[in-house]
C-alpha positions as CSV (number, residue, x, y, z in Angstrom):
1,M,10.7,10.2,13.4
2,K,8.8,7.5,10.9
3,W,5.5,6.3,12.3
4,F,6.2,2.5,10.9
5,S,8.9,1.3,8.4
6,R,7.4,1.0,5.5
7,N,9.1,-2.5,4.5
8,K,6.7,-3.8,7.5
9,I,3.3,-3.4,5.8
10,K,1.8,-7.1,5.0
11,N,0.1,-7.3,1.8
12,N,-1.5,-10.9,2.3
13,S,-5.2,-9.6,3.1
14,T,-7.0,-13.3,3.8
15,R,-3.7,-13.4,6.4
16,R,-4.1,-10.2,7.5
17,A,-7.5,-10.6,8.2
18,L,-6.4,-14.1,10.9
19,L,-3.5,-11.9,12.3
20,L,-6.1,-9.1,13.3
21,L,-8.6,-11.6,14.3
22,A,-5.8,-13.3,16.9
23,A,-4.7,-9.5,17.8
24,S,-7.9,-8.5,18.9
25,A,-8.7,-11.6,21.1
26,C,-5.6,-11.3,22.5
27,L,-6.5,-7.6,23.6
28,L,-10.0,-8.7,24.5
29,L,-9.1,-11.3,26.9
30,A,-6.6,-9.0,28.5
31,S,-8.3,-6.2,29.1
32,G,-12.0,-7.3,28.4
33,C,-14.5,-5.1,26.1
34,E,-14.8,-1.7,26.5
35,E,-18.5,0.0,26.2
36,N,-18.7,3.5,24.4
37,E,-21.5,6.1,25.3
38,N,-23.8,7.6,22.7
39,S,-27.4,8.6,22.6
40,A,-27.8,9.0,18.8
41,Q,-30.4,7.0,17.4
42,V,-29.9,6.3,13.7
43,S,-32.5,4.3,11.4
44,T,-30.6,2.6,8.7
45,D,-30.5,-0.6,6.7
46,T,-29.0,-3.3,8.5
47,G,-27.5,-5.3,5.5
48,S,-24.6,-7.5,5.4
49,T,-20.7,-5.5,4.7
50,P,-19.3,-6.8,1.3
51,V,-16.3,-8.3,1.7
52,S,-12.9,-7.1,0.0
53,A,-11.7,-9.3,-2.8
54,S,-8.6,-11.0,-2.0
55,T,-7.4,-11.5,-5.9
56,S,-5.4,-9.5,-7.8
57,P,-6.7,-5.8,-9.1
58,A,-6.8,-7.0,-12.4
59,A,-8.6,-10.3,-11.4
60,V,-12.6,-10.3,-12.4
61,Q,-14.3,-12.0,-10.3
62,T,-18.5,-12.8,-8.9
63,P,-18.5,-10.9,-5.4
64,A,-18.3,-13.8,-2.7
65,A,-21.3,-14.1,0.4
66,T,-20.3,-12.0,3.3
67,E,-19.0,-14.4,5.8
68,A,-17.2,-14.0,9.1
69,P,-13.7,-15.3,8.4
70,A,-12.4,-18.8,10.1
71,T,-10.8,-18.2,13.5
72,P,-7.2,-19.0,13.7
73,S,-5.8,-22.2,15.2
74,P,-4.8,-21.5,18.6
75,A,-1.6,-23.7,17.2
76,A,-0.7,-20.5,14.6
77,T,2.9,-18.9,15.9
78,A,3.2,-15.6,13.5
79,T,3.6,-12.6,14.7
80,P,1.1,-9.7,13.9
81,D,2.2,-7.2,11.6
82,P,2.6,-3.4,13.0
83,V,-0.5,-2.1,11.9
84,S,-2.5,-4.9,13.5
85,L,-1.1,-4.3,17.1
86,K,-1.6,-0.7,16.6
87,L,-5.7,-1.0,15.6
88,A,-5.8,-3.5,18.5
89,G,-4.8,-1.6,20.9
90,M,-7.2,1.4,19.8
91,T,-10.9,2.3,21.4
92,L,-13.9,2.3,19.2
93,E,-13.9,6.0,19.7
94,E,-9.9,6.1,18.3
95,K,-11.3,3.8,15.7
96,I,-14.2,5.5,14.6
97,G,-12.2,9.2,14.7
98,Q,-9.9,7.3,11.8
99,M,-13.0,7.1,9.5
100,L,-13.4,11.1,9.7
101,L,-11.8,13.4,7.3
102,V,-13.1,17.0,8.2
103,G,-13.0,20.4,7.2
104,I,-12.4,23.3,9.7
105,Q,-13.4,26.8,9.6
106,G,-11.1,30.2,9.0
107,K,-7.5,30.1,8.9
108,T,-6.4,29.6,12.2
109,T,-6.9,26.2,14.6
110,G,-10.0,27.7,16.1
111,A,-11.9,25.8,19.2
112,D,-13.7,23.0,17.6
113,A,-10.7,22.1,14.9
114,R,-9.0,21.3,18.0
115,K,-11.9,19.3,19.9
116,M,-12.5,17.2,16.5
117,I,-8.8,16.5,16.6
118,A,-8.3,16.4,20.1
119,E,-11.0,15.0,21.4
120,D,-13.0,13.0,19.0
121,K,-9.4,12.3,17.2
122,V,-10.5,12.6,13.7
123,G,-8.0,10.8,11.0
124,G,-7.8,13.9,8.8
125,I,-8.1,17.3,8.0
126,I,-9.3,19.1,4.6
127,L,-8.5,22.3,3.7
128,Y,-10.3,24.4,1.3
129,S,-10.1,28.4,-0.1
130,G,-11.7,29.7,2.9
131,N,-8.8,28.5,4.9
132,V,-5.9,29.9,2.9
133,G,-4.4,32.8,3.6
134,S,-0.8,34.3,3.1
135,L,1.9,31.3,2.7
136,K,2.9,32.2,6.2
137,E,-0.2,31.7,7.5
138,L,-1.2,28.5,5.7
139,V,2.0,26.9,7.0
140,Q,1.7,27.9,10.6
141,L,-2.3,26.3,10.2
142,T,-1.1,23.0,9.1
143,N,1.4,23.1,11.5
144,A,-1.1,23.8,14.2
145,L,-3.1,21.2,13.5
146,K,-0.4,19.0,13.5
147,Q,0.5,19.6,17.0
148,S,-3.1,19.5,18.1
149,N,-2.8,15.7,17.2
150,A,-0.1,15.2,19.6
151,G,-0.8,11.9,21.7
152,N,-3.3,10.6,19.6
153,S,-2.4,7.0,17.8
154,A,-1.9,7.7,14.3
155,P,-0.9,10.9,12.3
156,L,-3.2,12.8,10.4
157,F,-4.4,12.8,6.7
158,M,-3.5,16.9,5.6
159,S,-5.5,17.1,2.6
160,V,-6.2,19.5,-0.2
161,D,-7.8,19.6,-3.6
162,Q,-5.0,21.1,-5.5
163,E,-5.9,19.6,-9.3
164,G,-4.2,22.9,-11.3
165,G,-6.4,25.5,-13.2
166,K,-9.7,26.7,-11.5
167,V,-9.7,24.0,-8.7
168,S,-6.4,25.4,-7.1
169,R,-5.9,26.3,-3.5
170,L,-2.7,26.7,-2.6
171,P,-1.7,30.7,-1.9
172,A,-0.6,32.9,-4.6
173,D,3.0,32.8,-3.4
174,Y,3.0,29.6,-5.8
175,A,3.4,29.5,-9.4
176,A,-0.3,28.1,-11.0
177,F,-0.8,25.5,-12.8
178,P,-2.9,25.0,-16.0
179,S,-5.9,23.1,-16.0
180,N,-6.0,19.2,-17.2
181,A,-8.1,19.8,-19.9
182,A,-5.1,22.4,-21.3
183,V,-2.4,19.3,-20.6
184,G,-4.5,16.8,-22.0
185,K,-4.3,19.0,-24.9
186,G,-0.5,18.5,-24.9
187,D,-1.4,14.7,-25.0
188,D,2.3,13.8,-23.0
189,A,2.0,11.3,-20.5
190,A,5.3,12.3,-19.3
191,A,4.6,15.5,-19.0
192,A,1.3,14.6,-17.0
193,G,4.1,12.6,-14.9
194,T,5.9,15.7,-14.1
195,M,2.9,17.6,-13.5
196,G,2.0,15.4,-10.7
197,E,5.7,15.5,-9.3
198,L,5.3,19.5,-9.1
199,L,2.4,19.1,-7.3
200,A,3.3,17.1,-4.5
201,R,5.9,19.1,-4.1
202,A,4.0,22.2,-3.8
203,V,1.6,20.4,-1.5
204,K,4.1,18.8,0.7
205,S,6.0,22.0,0.8
206,S,3.0,23.7,2.5
207,G,2.1,20.5,5.3
208,F,0.0,18.7,3.1
209,N,0.5,14.8,2.6
210,M,-2.7,13.8,0.7
211,D,-4.2,15.7,-2.4
212,F,-7.2,15.0,-3.8
213,A,-6.3,14.3,-7.5
214,P,-6.0,13.2,-10.3
215,V,-9.4,13.8,-11.9
216,L,-10.1,10.4,-13.7
217,D,-13.2,11.7,-15.2
218,I,-13.7,11.6,-18.8
219,N,-15.6,14.8,-19.9
220,S,-18.2,13.2,-21.9
221,N,-21.2,15.5,-21.8
222,P,-20.7,19.1,-22.7
223,D,-23.5,20.3,-20.4
224,N,-21.3,19.1,-17.2
225,P,-21.3,22.1,-15.1
226,V,-18.8,20.4,-12.7
227,I,-16.0,18.8,-14.4
228,G,-15.0,20.3,-18.1
229,D,-11.6,21.4,-17.9
230,R,-10.8,19.5,-14.9
231,S,-10.9,16.4,-17.4
232,F,-8.0,15.5,-19.1
233,G,-10.3,15.3,-22.6
234,N,-13.3,13.6,-23.7
235,S,-11.4,10.2,-24.3
236,A,-10.8,7.2,-22.3
237,E,-7.6,6.3,-23.2
238,L,-6.2,9.9,-23.1
239,V,-7.6,10.5,-19.6
240,T,-6.5,7.2,-18.3
241,R,-3.1,7.3,-19.7
242,L,-2.2,11.1,-18.1
243,G,-4.2,10.4,-14.9
244,I,-2.6,7.3,-14.3
245,A,1.0,9.5,-15.3
246,E,-0.1,12.4,-12.8
247,M,-0.9,9.5,-10.1
248,Q,2.5,7.7,-10.1
249,G,4.3,11.6,-10.2
250,L,2.3,12.2,-6.9
251,E,3.0,8.9,-5.4
252,R,6.9,9.2,-6.6
253,E,7.1,12.9,-4.3
254,G,5.6,10.9,-1.6
255,V,1.9,12.5,-1.5
256,I,-0.9,10.0,-1.7
257,P,-3.2,11.0,-4.4
258,V,-6.9,10.4,-4.3
259,V,-8.3,9.5,-7.9
260,K,-11.6,10.8,-8.4
261,H,-14.6,10.4,-8.8
262,Y,-15.9,6.6,-8.8
263,P,-18.0,5.5,-11.0
264,G,-17.4,8.7,-12.8
265,H,-18.9,12.1,-13.3
266,G,-18.4,13.0,-16.7
267,D,-21.4,12.7,-18.1
268,T,-23.9,14.5,-15.7
269,S,-25.7,17.8,-16.2
270,V,-26.0,19.0,-12.7
271,D,-23.8,19.8,-9.9
272,S,-23.6,17.5,-6.9
273,H,-22.6,20.4,-4.6
274,L,-26.1,21.5,-5.0
275,E,-28.6,18.6,-6.6
276,L,-28.2,14.9,-6.7
277,P,-27.3,13.6,-10.3
278,V,-29.0,11.0,-12.0
279,I,-27.1,8.9,-14.9
280,N,-29.4,6.0,-16.8
281,K,-26.4,4.0,-17.8
282,T,-26.2,0.6,-17.5
283,E,-23.3,-1.5,-16.1
284,T,-22.3,-2.2,-19.6
285,Q,-22.3,1.4,-20.8
286,L,-20.2,2.3,-17.8
287,A,-17.4,-0.6,-18.4
288,E,-17.2,0.8,-21.9
289,L,-16.4,4.5,-20.9
290,E,-16.2,5.7,-17.4
291,W,-14.5,2.5,-15.7
292,L,-11.8,2.4,-17.8
293,P,-9.7,5.1,-16.3
294,F,-10.7,3.6,-12.8
295,Q,-9.4,0.2,-13.6
296,A,-6.3,1.1,-14.9
297,A,-5.7,3.0,-11.5
298,I,-6.6,0.1,-9.8
299,R,-4.1,-2.3,-12.0
300,E,-1.5,0.4,-11.0
301,K,-2.2,-0.2,-7.0
302,A,-4.1,2.9,-6.5
303,D,-4.1,4.0,-2.9
304,A,-7.5,5.9,-2.6
305,V,-10.4,6.1,-4.8
306,M,-12.7,8.8,-4.3
307,V,-17.1,7.7,-4.9
308,A,-19.2,10.4,-6.0
309,H,-22.8,11.3,-5.3
310,I,-25.0,10.2,-8.5
311,L,-27.8,7.8,-8.4
312,Y,-27.2,5.3,-11.0
313,P,-30.6,3.5,-11.0
314,K,-29.6,0.3,-13.5
315,L,-27.4,-0.5,-11.0
316,D,-28.7,0.5,-7.6
317,P,-32.2,2.4,-8.1
318,D,-32.2,3.4,-4.3
319,K,-29.2,4.6,-3.4
320,P,-26.1,7.1,-4.9
321,A,-22.4,5.4,-5.5
322,S,-21.2,6.6,-2.2
323,L,-24.5,4.9,-0.2
324,S,-24.3,1.9,-2.8
325,P,-23.4,-1.4,-1.6
326,V,-24.0,-2.8,-5.4
327,I,-21.4,0.1,-6.9
328,I,-18.7,0.1,-4.1
329,G,-19.1,-3.8,-2.3
330,Q,-20.2,-5.5,-5.3
331,Q,-18.3,-3.5,-8.3
332,L,-15.2,-1.3,-7.3
333,R,-14.4,-3.8,-4.7
334,G,-15.7,-7.4,-6.0
335,L,-15.5,-7.0,-9.7
336,M,-12.7,-4.7,-10.1
337,G,-11.0,-6.2,-7.1
338,Y,-10.2,-3.0,-5.4
339,E,-8.3,-3.1,-2.1
340,G,-7.6,0.2,-1.4
341,V,-9.2,2.9,0.9
342,V,-12.6,4.6,-0.2
343,I,-13.5,7.9,0.5
344,T,-16.5,9.4,0.1
345,D,-17.0,12.8,-1.5
346,D,-18.3,15.4,0.9
347,M,-21.2,14.0,2.6
348,T,-22.7,17.7,3.4
349,M,-23.1,18.3,-0.3
350,G,-26.7,19.0,-1.7
351,A,-26.7,15.9,-3.3
352,I,-26.8,14.0,0.6
353,I,-28.6,16.8,2.8
354,K,-31.4,17.3,0.3
355,N,-32.2,13.9,-0.1
356,Y,-30.7,12.0,2.8
357,S,-30.7,12.3,6.5
358,L,-27.1,12.9,7.2
359,P,-26.8,10.3,10.1
360,A,-28.4,7.4,8.1
361,A,-26.1,8.4,4.9
362,A,-22.8,8.0,7.0
363,V,-23.9,4.3,8.5
364,E,-25.2,3.5,4.9
365,S,-22.2,4.3,3.3
366,V,-19.8,2.4,5.7
367,L,-22.0,-0.4,5.2
368,A,-21.8,-0.3,1.6
369,G,-18.1,-0.4,1.7
370,S,-16.7,2.9,2.7
371,D,-13.5,3.8,4.9
372,I,-13.3,7.6,5.4
373,L,-16.4,9.8,5.4
374,L,-15.8,13.5,4.1
375,V,-17.4,16.0,6.3
376,A,-16.3,19.1,4.9
377,H,-18.2,21.6,6.8
378,E,-19.3,22.1,10.2
379,Y,-18.3,20.9,13.4
380,K,-22.2,20.3,14.5
381,N,-22.1,17.5,10.9
382,E,-18.8,15.6,12.5
383,Q,-20.5,15.1,15.6
384,T,-23.9,14.0,14.1
385,V,-21.9,11.4,11.7
386,R,-19.3,9.9,14.5
387,A,-22.6,10.2,16.9
388,A,-24.4,8.1,14.3
389,L,-21.4,5.5,13.6
390,L,-20.3,4.7,17.3
391,D,-23.9,3.9,17.7
392,S,-24.6,2.2,14.6
393,V,-21.7,-0.2,16.4
394,K,-23.8,-0.4,19.8
395,N,-26.8,-1.1,18.5
396,G,-25.4,-3.7,16.2
397,S,-25.8,-2.2,13.1
398,I,-22.5,-2.4,12.1
399,S,-20.2,-5.0,13.7
400,E,-16.9,-3.6,15.0
401,A,-15.2,-6.4,12.7
402,R,-16.5,-4.0,9.7
403,I,-15.1,-0.6,11.7
404,D,-11.5,-2.5,12.3
405,E,-11.8,-4.0,8.1
406,S,-11.5,0.1,7.2
407,V,-9.3,1.1,10.0
408,Y,-6.6,-1.4,8.9
409,R,-6.5,0.0,5.7
410,I,-6.7,3.6,6.6
411,L,-3.6,2.7,9.4
412,A,-1.6,0.8,6.4
413,L,-2.2,3.7,4.2
414,K,-0.6,6.2,6.9
415,A,2.3,3.5,7.5
416,K,2.7,3.2,3.9
417,Y,3.6,6.8,3.2
418,Q,5.1,6.8,6.7
419,L,3.1,10.0,7.6
420,T,4.5,12.0,10.3
421,D,2.8,15.1,12.5
422,E,6.3,16.8,12.1
423,A,5.8,20.7,11.8
424,V,7.1,22.1,8.4
425,P,9.3,25.1,7.8
426,L,8.2,28.1,5.5
427,P,9.2,27.3,2.8
428,D,11.8,28.9,0.0
429,L,9.4,28.2,-3.4
430,A,12.1,30.2,-5.4
431,G,13.4,26.6,-7.1
432,L,9.5,24.9,-7.0
433,N,7.9,28.0,-9.0
434,S,10.9,28.2,-11.3
435,D,10.5,24.2,-12.3
436,I,6.6,24.7,-12.5
437,Q,6.9,28.0,-14.8
438,A,9.2,26.2,-17.3
439,W,7.1,22.6,-17.3
440,R,4.0,24.7,-17.9
441,K,5.2,26.8,-20.8
442,P,3.8,24.1,-23.4
443,Y,0.5,24.5,-22.0
444,Q,-0.1,28.3,-21.6
445,Q,-1.8,28.7,-24.9
446,N,-4.2,25.7,-24.1
447,K,-5.8,27.6,-21.5
């Protein structure tokens, strides 16, 4: 059974905000406000949250000052959309849970994983190589994780980094995908679109519904230790054309693509998994190169964007992109008009935990405009981030309206793709592997 009908999702952001306020007010009048217990203390900025642009993604505008939306007229009779109704019925704990996408330990569903899903009600799971055994083990794991979500308010994002090349998480049972660089040398957008379709078929067969791909970084720095052949190439035009084709291929097969790593990780010489990279480029320089693929993705209605942990001192001297209201709020949401879901790169990477307090960073990222915080490692880190967000609402650092803004986007995305927690059968990969092998032949010499 599908969670929501795709054709019932509204797209007018202004009306959506008004309807959401009306639904929330009705719920509060009926049942009263609910307090949530949490003792974590977080010291953080209390700046206002940027408001998403309501213009088309292609529009360019100056970000407006943050202000409370106008109260809808009592005479309004419009029926709230299903996502607004779902949101209005959720507790604060459930809403905060939806904003967390977490990693787990091991190849089976352990106690910590079950707690994060059943008790903390996290919105999604990411699996890495250490979670993946045989094909049978992987399918058993994804099905068990979904089963742990039974009774919760929304289905799980089941996510994975399956790019091709060296970033491949699926079992050896699957035919291997070449790197993006190999595909880029072929300079064929149609083939990149087929790649997206094949990637989607592969991850779906194991129980995933979200893929952290395509990579839209431009490989402009030969000393880059983290991007390299993960990029389609060193040309903005090539990366844009092939990256958008791959994104659309994933979409066609019903898998949510997450384009990455905004504002661009291609010109770094430091691995953000280990340290905080610094890029001394101006806004004009970024607009002439790094931003181009992301702007194209936004014009093509990208559903989700991952934001990198990179410091751009000429844009924001104090905070990396993933924590920056300038880079997320003013530029991505305001200047570029992006209205989709913003996901951080892993908050437990060295770029963050070596330079910032994890609780404070989590709060700052949400204030900057992030919707989902990726907490890829350790149950204690998920607990820390969850506590920080809950406490920030209690102490007024983050308004519940700001939380609602993000959770609406998350629920709407899950509804758009009609996600469910239904189990998948153990797949027969013969047909898929044959298709991958036939498609990849031209790229074997491009490795």
